[in-house]
N, C-alpha and C positions, 0 to 999 in steps of 0.2 A: 639448451631447451630441447626436451624430448619431442618425439614425433606427435604424440597426442596433444601436447600443448601447442606445438607449431600449427597443427591442423586447426585447432580452435581459433588461434589468432588470425590465421589466413582467411577464415570465414567472417571475421568481425573486424574490419579495418578501423572502425571507430574506437573499439576497445584497444586495439594495437596502438593507436595514436596516444591514448591515455597511458598505456603501459610504457611507452617510450618517452613519456614526460620525464625530464632529467632531475627534477627537484623533489623536495619533500612534500608530505601532505600539508604542512603549514603553508608552503608557498602555493599549493593547489587551492587551499581554502581561501587564502587571501585574494586569489584571482577571481573566484566566484563571488566574493563578498563586495566587489566594487559596486467592483470586485466580484474574480470568482469569489462570491461572498460565502465564507464558512462561519461567519460570526453568529448568525442565528442558531445554527446547529450546535456550535460550541457552547453558546449561552444556554441552550435548552438542556444539554446534558451536564455541563460543568458550571452550573450557575453560581456555585459558591467558590469555585476554584479559579476561574478565568475572568479577567476584565474584558468585556466586549469592546470597550473603547480602546484599550491598548492593542487588542488583537486587530481591530479594524484599522487602526493607525499603522500597525506593522505591515499588514497586507497591502494597504494602499500605497505605502512608500517603498516597500521591498517585496514585490510579488514573487516569492520563492516558496515552494512546497516540495515535499517528497511524495513520489507516487510509487515507491519501490516495494511497499509492504503489502502482505495479505492480512486482512483484518483478523486478528487473534490476539491472545495474550502476548505481549512483547517479550519474546523469549528465544525464538529461533536464532540459530548461530549467525547466519548472514544478516538478519534483520536487527538484532540488538547491536551488532557491530556497526552497521550502516547508520543507525540513529546516533550512536556515540560520535561518529565522525561528523555527521550532519550538525550535531550540537556545537561542534567546534567552529563550523562555518557561521552559525547563528551568533555564537559568542564573539567572533571576529567582527560581525556587523553590529554588535552591542544591542541585540534585540531580545525580547523577553520569552518568545515562544518558538519551539520546534513544532512546525505544523506538518502533519502527516495525513495524506489522503490514502487510506488503506483500502485495497480492493475487497469488495464484498461479493464478487462474482465467482470466486473459487470455492469449491466445496470444503467443508471443515476437515475432510480426510486428506487434504492436500499435504505435500511433504512438510510444509511449515507447521502443520498440525494445529489448525485453528480450534479443534474440539477439545483441546487440553494443553499440555505443556510437556517439554522434555526435561528429564532429570536423571542423572546417572545412566545416560544412553538408553533410557527407557521412556515409553510413552505413558503419561498419566492422563486419563480421559474424563472430561466433564460429562460427556454424553455417549450413548451407545453408537455403534458404527453405522447402523442402517439409516437413522434420521440424519446423521452427519454427512451423508452424501449430498445433501442439499447445500447450496451456497449460503453463506452467512447472511447475505442480504434478504433471503427468503426464509431463514431458519426460524421456526415458530417458538422454540423452547427458550428457557432462561435458567440461569444458575440458581440453585437453592443452597442455603447454608444454615446449619445450626451449630453454634459454638460448643454446645454440650456434647455433640457427637463428633466434633472435630473434623479432620480432613475427610473422613468417610462420608460426611454429609455433602461434601462438594463433589467428590469423584464418583463416577459410575464404575470405573475399574482402574486398577493400578497393580503393579507387581509387588504385592504385600511382602513376599518372602525376601525381596531384595532391599526393603526399606528398613533401616535400623530404627530403634526407638528414638535416638538422637535426631535422625533425619526427619522422622515424623513430627517430632517436637518443633524442629526448625520450620517445616512447611506450615504447621498450624499457627506458629507465631507470625510467619510471613503473611499468610492470607487473612487471619482474623485480627491480629493486633496491629499490623502495619498497612495492609491493603484495605482493611475494613470491608471484607467481602460481604458481611452481614448487611451493611448499608446498601451495597450494590444490589443485593437480592430484594431489599425492601422498597427501594426507590425507583427501580427501572424495570420495565415490563418486557424489554427485548435484550437478548444476549448481546447484540451489537452495541447497545448503549452501555451495558455492563462492562464490556471490554474497554470502551473509551474511558470510563471511570477508573477501572483497575489499572490500565496502562498509565494514566496520570499519576496514580499512586506508586506503582512499582518502579517507575523510571528513576526516581531520585535514589533508590536503594542500590543502584549500580555504582554509585559514587560514595566516597568516604564522607562521613559526617562533616569533616572539616571544610569541604568544598561544595556541599550540596546547595547552599544558598547562591553560589556563583553559577550554577548550571541552569540554563533556560528550562522552563516547564515544557511538558510535551502535550500538544493538543492532537490527539490521535483519533481521527474521524473516519467512519466508514464512507467510502466515496460514493457508492451508487445512489444512496438516498438523497445526497446533495445534488448530484448531477442530473437525476431524473427531474427534480424541481426546476433546475436551470434550463434543461432541454425543453420542458413544457413552456417555460417563459419565452424561449426563442421560437417555438412552433406557433405560439399565439400571435407573433408578429408576422404579418403577411409578407413583408419585404425583407425578412432576415435571410441570411445565407442558408441557414438550416431549412427554412421553409421552402426556399428555391430548390434545394437538393431533393427534398422529399416530394414536393408537389408540382414542380415544373418539369414536364417530361423531357424537354431538351437539356435542361441543366442536369437533371438526374442522369441522363444517358452519358453525358460527358464524365461525370464523377464516377459512375459505375465502371466505365471503360478504363479510365486512367488509374484508378485505385485497385483494379483487378490484380490479384496476386501478391499484394503487399501484406506483410505479416500484420495481424490484428485487424485486417479489413476483410476482404472476401475473395473467393475464387472457387473453382470447381471442387477442389479437394481440401480447402481450408477456410476457416472463418465462417461468417454468416452475413448475408446481405442486409446492411443497415441495422437490423435488430436481431436479437436472439428470441426464439419462441420459448415460452415456459410451459412445460407439459406435465399434466397429471398431478396426483396428490404428492408425489415425491419431489416435485418442483425441479425437474431436470431441464437443462438448457437443450434446445434442439436447433439445428442449423436451418436457416431459411434461405430459399432461392427466390430471385426476382422473376415474376411472371408478367411480362409486358402485356399479354393479351387481356389480363384482368386488372392491370395496374395494382398488383398486390405482391407481397412477399409471402411465400408459402412453405410449409413444412409439415411434419407429421401432425395430423389433426389440427393444423393451424393455417388460417388464411387471413392475412391482414391487408385490407384494402387501404391504399395510401391516400386517405383524405384526413383533413385536419382533426375533426372531431373524433374520428375513429382511432387515430394514433394516440391522441391525448387520453382517451378513455382506456385504451389498452395499457398505456404506461401507468396510469393512476391505479388501475386494478391489478397491476403486476402480472399481466398476461404476456408481456414482452419486456425486454431490457435492451437498452441501446448498446451498441458495440463500442469497442475502444476507439474506433474512428470518431465517434461523436464526443467521447470523453476528451480527447486531445484537441479536437476542433474547438470545444468550449473553453478548456483550461489554457492551452498553450497559444493557439492561433487567434482566437477571438479575445480571450482573457489576457493574453500577454504574460502569462506566468512562466518563470523558469521552473521547470519540473525536473527534479532530480530522480533518476531511475537506476536501472541495472544494466547488465550485459546486453540484453535484447533491446531494451527501449532506446538506447543510444543509436542503434542501427535503424530500427524501423521508423522511429520518429523523424529521422533525417530523410528517409524515403517518403514519408507522408508529406513533409514540407515541400519537397520537389514536386510531388503530385498535386498538391494544393496550388502551387504557383502556376503549374502548367494548366490545370483545370480553370482557374480563375481568369487567366489570360485568354483561354479559348472561349469563355462566355462573356468576354468584354469587361471584366472587372480588374483592370490592370492596377488601379490604385490599391485595392485590397491585396492583390498579389505582391506588390512591393512591401506592404505592411507585413504580410506573412513571411516574406523573405528575411525580415529583420529579427524574427523570433530565434531564440537560442534553443537548439535541440540536442545539445551534447552534454546536458547536465547529468553527471555520473556520480553515484554515491554507493549503491548496493553492489558490491563486488570487490570490496577491500576488507581485509581480515586482520586487524591488529591484535585482537585478543582471542585466545585459543580455547577458552572454556566452551564445552559442547553446547551449552545453552545459557541464557541469562540467569536462570535459577541456579545452575551449577556455579556461575561466577559469584553470585551472592553467597552461596554456601561456602565456596573456597575462601572467601575473605572473612567469614564469620564462624568458622569452625577450626578446631585444632585437634589433630589426631583423631578425627571422626567424632569429636564431641562438640555440640553446639555451644557457642559462646554465651547464649542467653539474650543477645541483642543483635541488631543489624547496623551497628555504628560504622563498621568498616566496609570499604569498597575501593574503587579505583581512586588513586590519589592524583594530585597535580603532577607529581613526578611521572606517574604512569601515562597521563595525558600528554605531557611534554615529550616523552619518549615516542609516543604514537605520532605526534606532530612532526617529529624529526626523522621518521622512517621514510625511506624512498618510496615514492608512489608505486613504482614497479614491484617492490617487495610486497606491498599490501595487495596489489592486484594478483600477482602470481600465486600467493597462498590461497586466495579465494577461488581462483580458477581451478587449482588443484583440488580443493575441497568440493567444488561443484561437480567436476568431472568424476570424482569418486562417488558422489551421490547418484548421479545419473548413469553411472557405469560406462 
């Protein structure tokens, strides 16, 4: 192991433990496979595609979701791989749906490229760069599509000189004939909802037609709009833990002190205290600091007094957004969900658990502390790389073209033999290749 890799693992003991797992991915998946209600949101967007009853039954009996993704077209190298791996866990559990909570708080110009997709090592853009600096949760635009104009009607910009006629024919067949992008533009008013629909469609095309019916469907939901609703429900309960943290000065002081410096929480040089402010027409996130003299969190042109009605109003009007601290408090610690994540989550979620236990004991809630101690915080899925295509669309093109010529259909994809080979790969092999890739990306 070279020094760069050794330095990475030395800073992330949770990932090193996974890396040193001696078995195959098949054995790892079997070990995992032994409400935060998403049913309403799924039924709203995928009313024809998903059974609310089946989804509700799955989540009540097997509370497992992925929190690894950034909300965008399911295409980015690390993310399409992680969901293929996740699907094998769901198949092991004999469940119908791969449920993904994709973060909507990252800008569309993030590395995962939520404002478009990767193909041939190039970026294809649905939207211009400037508005795409807004997070997808607050993004006001939507996709438009006209089949007569083809791929040019969908894309704001793309490297036309690098796209052959056959590749353009492939992309138009994919988006218009298979993903039904026209329906997405006609039936949904938000890009976020369009992505949920398009990802439901594109998912099965990663797999060969011979096995598609055996692959669980994907329910790919933007996290923030779900969790804002759930957070407001908790704030309305005067005796909820979240209400105590926000509105009881003594309880709040304990949590602010103990969670100080933990990744995805708050500190002098990182994170934001309890909420992010949302500033200006460009909808940029701004850090907030706690001001005890005014019982407020404050930042650039933002002052939020911490009282129940004020916080609810600011959440509903999208003037603030809760931090990841509240996301995991709702999903993992109060909801009891096993949340599969990536390299960073496996580390900081464990630190959050220890901080919750310490805080709860300090405020005299030892029973809840014991409950939180039972939560699993080492669910790991995004950071393994069995398939090397640069993007999901590259993978589909690879299987459905010959010598640069499009086959005319998308019947081919990953076969059962491919999945069996993946399942029998050593876990450390999967992790090592992903760490190498990630370190190359970040330099």
